[in-house]
C-alpha positions as CSV (number, residue, x, y, z in Angstrom):
1,M,75.8,155.2,48.7
2,L,72.3,153.8,50.0
3,A,70.5,154.9,46.7
4,Y,73.7,153.4,44.8
5,I,72.7,149.6,47.2
6,L,68.7,149.7,46.3
7,K,69.3,150.4,42.9
8,R,71.8,147.3,42.6
9,I,69.0,145.5,44.3
10,L,66.4,146.6,41.9
11,A,68.2,146.3,39.1
12,T,68.1,142.6,39.8
13,I,64.8,142.2,39.6
14,P,64.6,142.2,35.4
15,V,67.8,139.6,35.4
16,M,66.9,136.7,37.1
17,L,63.1,137.0,35.3
18,V,65.4,137.0,32.2
19,V,67.1,133.6,33.5
20,A,63.6,132.2,34.8
21,L,62.6,132.6,31.4
22,T,65.8,131.0,29.8
23,V,65.7,128.2,32.5
24,F,61.9,127.2,31.3
25,S,62.7,127.5,28.1
26,L,65.4,124.8,28.3
27,L,62.6,122.3,28.1
28,F,61.2,123.8,24.7
29,L,64.6,124.5,23.3
30,A,65.6,120.5,23.4
31,P,65.5,118.6,19.9
32,G,63.0,116.4,19.8
33,D,59.1,116.3,22.3
34,P,60.4,115.8,25.9
35,A,57.5,114.0,27.3
36,T,59.2,111.4,24.4
37,M,62.6,111.5,25.2
38,I,61.7,111.1,29.4
39,A,59.8,108.2,28.5
40,G,61.8,106.5,26.7
41,D,62.1,103.9,22.9
42,Q,59.5,101.2,24.1
43,A,57.5,103.7,26.1
44,S,53.0,103.6,24.5
45,T,51.2,106.2,23.3
46,A,49.2,106.4,26.1
47,D,52.3,106.7,28.6
48,I,54.0,110.2,26.9
49,E,50.5,112.0,26.8
50,R,50.4,110.7,30.7
51,I,53.9,112.5,31.0
52,R,53.2,115.8,28.9
53,Q,50.0,115.8,31.5
54,S,52.2,115.4,34.5
55,L,54.7,118.4,33.4
56,G,51.0,120.6,31.4
57,L,52.7,120.1,27.9
58,D,49.3,119.8,26.8
59,Q,48.9,124.0,27.7
60,P,49.9,127.1,25.8
61,F,53.5,128.4,26.7
62,L,53.1,131.0,28.5
63,V,50.5,129.6,30.6
64,Q,53.1,126.7,31.7
65,F,55.4,129.5,32.2
66,G,52.9,131.0,34.5
67,N,52.0,128.3,36.4
68,W,55.6,127.8,36.6
69,L,56.7,131.3,38.0
70,W,53.6,130.5,40.6
71,R,55.5,127.8,41.9
72,L,58.9,129.2,42.3
73,V,57.4,132.0,44.2
74,H,55.5,129.4,46.8
75,F,59.2,127.9,46.6
76,D,57.7,124.7,44.5
77,L,60.5,123.2,41.5
78,G,58.0,120.4,40.5
79,N,58.9,116.7,41.1
80,S,61.9,114.7,39.8
81,V,60.4,112.7,36.8
82,F,62.5,109.5,37.5
83,T,61.9,109.4,41.1
84,G,59.0,111.4,42.0
85,Q,60.1,113.4,44.8
86,P,60.7,116.4,44.7
87,V,62.8,118.8,43.4
88,T,63.5,120.8,46.7
89,A,64.0,118.2,49.1
90,L,66.5,116.4,46.3
91,M,68.5,119.4,46.0
92,A,68.2,119.6,50.3
93,E,70.0,116.2,50.7
94,R,73.2,117.8,48.2
95,V,74.0,120.8,49.0
96,G,75.7,120.2,52.2
97,P,79.0,118.9,50.1
98,T,78.6,121.2,47.3
99,V,78.2,124.1,50.0
100,S,81.6,122.1,51.9
101,V,83.4,121.7,48.7
102,M,82.6,125.7,47.3
103,L,83.2,127.3,50.5
104,L,86.6,125.3,51.2
105,T,88.1,126.1,47.5
106,L,87.1,130.2,48.2
107,L,88.7,130.0,51.1
108,L,92.0,128.4,50.5
109,S,92.2,129.9,46.8
110,V,91.9,133.6,48.0
111,C,94.4,132.2,51.2
112,I,96.9,131.4,48.6
113,A,95.8,133.5,45.4
114,V,96.8,136.9,47.0
115,P,99.7,137.1,48.8
116,L,101.5,134.9,46.1
117,G,99.7,138.3,43.6
118,V,101.1,140.6,46.2
119,V,104.4,138.7,46.3
120,A,105.2,138.0,42.0
121,A,104.5,141.9,41.9
122,W,106.6,142.6,44.9
123,K,109.8,140.4,43.8
124,S,108.4,141.8,39.7
125,G,110.6,140.2,37.7
126,S,112.5,138.4,39.5
127,W,112.5,134.4,39.8
128,I,110.3,134.3,41.7
129,D,107.4,136.4,39.4
130,R,108.2,134.4,36.5
131,T,107.8,130.7,38.5
132,I,104.0,132.4,40.5
133,M,103.4,133.5,36.3
134,S,104.4,129.8,34.6
135,V,102.5,127.8,36.9
136,S,99.6,130.0,35.9
137,V,100.1,129.5,32.7
138,V,100.1,125.8,33.5
139,G,96.9,126.3,35.5
140,F,94.7,127.9,33.0
141,S,96.1,125.7,30.1
142,V,95.6,121.9,32.3
143,P,92.1,120.7,32.5
144,L,90.3,120.7,35.8
145,F,89.4,117.0,35.2
146,V,93.2,116.2,34.4
147,V,93.9,117.7,37.5
148,G,91.9,116.5,39.4
149,Y,93.2,112.6,38.2
150,I,96.8,113.6,38.7
151,L,96.1,114.5,42.4
152,A,93.7,111.6,43.3
153,W,96.4,109.4,41.4
154,A,99.9,110.8,43.9
155,F,98.3,112.1,46.9
156,A,95.0,109.1,47.6
157,L,96.6,106.2,45.3
158,K,100.8,106.9,45.7
159,L,101.4,108.4,49.2
160,Q,97.6,107.5,51.0
161,W,97.7,110.6,52.5
162,L,94.3,111.6,51.5
163,P,91.0,109.0,50.2
164,P,90.5,109.1,46.7
165,Q,87.1,109.8,46.7
166,G,83.6,109.7,48.8
167,Y,82.3,111.8,51.2
168,S,82.1,112.4,55.2
169,P,79.2,114.8,56.9
170,L,80.3,117.7,59.4
171,S,78.4,116.0,61.8
172,E,80.9,113.0,61.4
173,G,83.7,114.8,63.0
174,L,85.7,117.7,61.1
175,W,89.2,115.7,60.4
176,P,87.1,113.6,58.0
177,W,85.0,116.2,56.3
178,L,88.4,117.8,56.4
179,Q,90.2,114.6,54.3
180,R,87.8,113.9,52.0
181,L,87.4,117.7,50.5
182,I,91.5,118.3,50.4
183,L,91.7,117.1,47.4
184,P,87.6,118.7,45.4
185,A,89.3,121.5,47.3
186,V,92.7,121.7,45.5
187,T,91.7,120.5,42.2
188,L,88.6,122.8,42.1
189,G,90.3,125.7,42.9
190,F,93.5,125.3,41.0
191,V,92.7,127.5,38.4
192,Y,90.7,130.2,40.2
193,I,93.9,130.6,42.5
194,V,96.2,131.6,39.3
195,L,93.4,133.9,38.1
196,I,92.9,135.9,41.4
197,A,97.6,135.9,41.8
198,R,97.7,137.6,38.5
199,I,94.7,139.9,39.0
200,T,96.0,140.7,42.2
201,R,99.6,141.3,40.7
202,A,98.8,143.3,38.0
203,S,96.5,145.4,40.2
204,M,99.8,146.1,42.6
205,L,102.1,146.8,40.0
206,E,99.5,149.5,39.3
207,V,99.6,150.2,42.6
208,L,103.0,150.7,43.7
209,Q,103.3,152.9,40.8
210,Q,101.4,155.8,43.0
211,D,103.1,158.5,44.8
212,Y,101.4,158.1,48.8
213,V,102.9,153.7,48.5
214,R,106.9,155.7,47.6
215,T,105.9,158.3,50.9
216,A,105.1,155.4,52.4
217,R,108.1,153.8,52.3
218,A,109.8,157.6,52.4
219,K,108.6,157.8,55.4
220,G,110.6,154.0,56.7
221,L,107.3,152.1,57.3
222,G,107.9,148.2,56.3
223,P,107.7,146.7,53.1
224,H,104.6,144.5,54.8
225,S,103.6,147.8,55.8
226,V,103.2,148.8,52.7
227,L,102.3,146.5,51.1
228,F,98.9,145.3,53.3
229,L,98.1,147.7,54.7
230,H,98.6,150.6,52.2
231,A,99.2,149.2,48.1
232,L,96.8,145.6,48.6
233,K,93.8,148.1,50.5
234,N,93.4,150.6,47.8
235,G,93.9,147.2,44.8
236,A,90.8,145.9,46.1
237,V,88.7,146.7,43.6
238,P,89.8,144.8,40.8
239,V,90.7,141.3,42.4
240,I,87.2,141.6,44.7
241,T,85.7,142.1,40.6
242,V,87.9,138.5,39.5
243,I,86.2,136.3,42.9
244,G,83.4,137.7,42.2
245,I,83.6,136.4,38.5
246,G,85.5,133.1,38.8
247,F,82.9,132.2,41.2
248,A,81.1,131.1,38.1
249,A,83.3,128.7,37.0
250,L,83.9,127.7,41.0
251,I,79.3,126.2,40.2
252,G,80.8,124.6,36.5
253,G,83.8,123.2,38.4
254,T,81.7,121.5,40.8
255,V,80.1,119.2,38.1
256,V,83.3,118.1,37.3
257,T,85.2,117.6,40.5
258,E,81.9,115.8,42.1
259,T,82.7,113.8,39.6
260,V,85.7,113.1,39.6
261,F,85.8,112.5,43.1
262,T,82.3,110.7,43.3
263,I,81.1,113.4,46.2
264,P,76.6,112.9,46.4
265,G,76.2,116.8,45.8
266,M,75.0,119.0,43.2
267,G,77.2,119.3,40.9
268,R,76.5,115.3,40.2
269,L,73.0,115.3,41.2
270,T,73.4,117.9,37.6
271,V,74.9,115.4,35.7
272,D,72.7,112.1,36.9
273,A,69.7,114.3,35.8
274,I,71.2,115.3,32.3
275,L,72.1,112.4,31.6
276,R,68.2,110.5,32.3
277,R,66.6,113.9,31.0
278,D,65.1,114.8,34.3
279,Y,63.9,118.3,33.1
280,P,62.4,119.4,36.2
281,V,65.9,118.8,37.9
282,I,68.0,120.6,35.8
283,Q,65.3,123.4,35.8
284,G,65.7,124.0,38.8
285,L,69.4,123.2,39.4
286,V,70.3,125.6,36.7
287,L,67.6,127.9,38.4
288,I,69.0,127.9,41.8
289,F,73.4,127.9,40.9
290,S,71.9,131.1,38.2
291,F,70.4,132.3,41.4
292,V,73.3,131.6,43.7
293,Y,75.6,133.8,41.0
294,V,73.1,136.9,41.4
295,L,73.5,137.1,44.7
296,V,77.4,136.9,44.5
297,N,77.5,139.4,41.7
298,L,75.0,141.4,43.9
299,A,77.6,141.2,47.0
300,V,80.2,142.7,44.9
301,D,78.9,145.1,44.0
302,L,77.6,146.4,47.1
303,I,81.5,145.3,48.5
304,Y,83.0,148.3,46.2
305,T,80.6,150.7,48.3
306,L,83.1,149.6,51.4
307,V,86.8,149.6,49.3
308,D,86.3,152.2,46.7
309,P,86.6,156.0,47.7
310,R,84.8,157.3,44.7
311,I,81.8,155.6,45.6
312,R,80.0,157.5,48.5
313,Y,76.2,158.3,47.0
């Protein structure tokens, strides 16, 4: 088991190097001269040259990449071209709302989707199963921003149960914090819920046909014990996999969700940086999002050592 864990940890190093190279290359893959696009149409030649020097664009590519990696080692992602603030400071100001939305979304999604998938498998072929699967089809078909606008219209404008936008930090109280996160979390988790529910159902249907499940039933165990203590434990590997893979959808979905609900998080910062072509901020955000995604997948691989009986060495 220890060898497997070390192997998975070491495998992330070349992945992150490739990610770093790809992220750094964004500056050069963009059409046109980055300094000219950043400076704007009214900029003089001196202004463009000043930007090129500030970004290090007057140096060879490998030299620029090496200097950028050296700064990364020292946790320096550069400065914003437009505000002059360090990129790490900008992200530190926005990380709270994004983490809050993603954690609440993950909690709601798992707590809702896994029981729905188990019930759908248990009642396979019934109207309950068909209803859950029909809703899942709708969940995959409707765009995220449409779900957000529908929820905001229904629960914020018509019923006036929840605020339509904004963010309240946890330091100002639990209920104000939670009140402004419910709609974004439900919006962001809509696709995530139906994805986990479908995979849970498929995994449970396979496990429920196994001999040890029929033996547990023959011993007189109740349906709850059979489903959650025997079947779900052994069918958890695909569910854990889809939770980790679906985390990428959460990262991408924060951009849309924070824009719809005007949440000052990292997703909104990404949109602003793209619109202003603030390349140091874009590079820093993409690198952090990629790094988080790699860590989540590493965590999923390590969890396999606990839930998959086939991995022991």
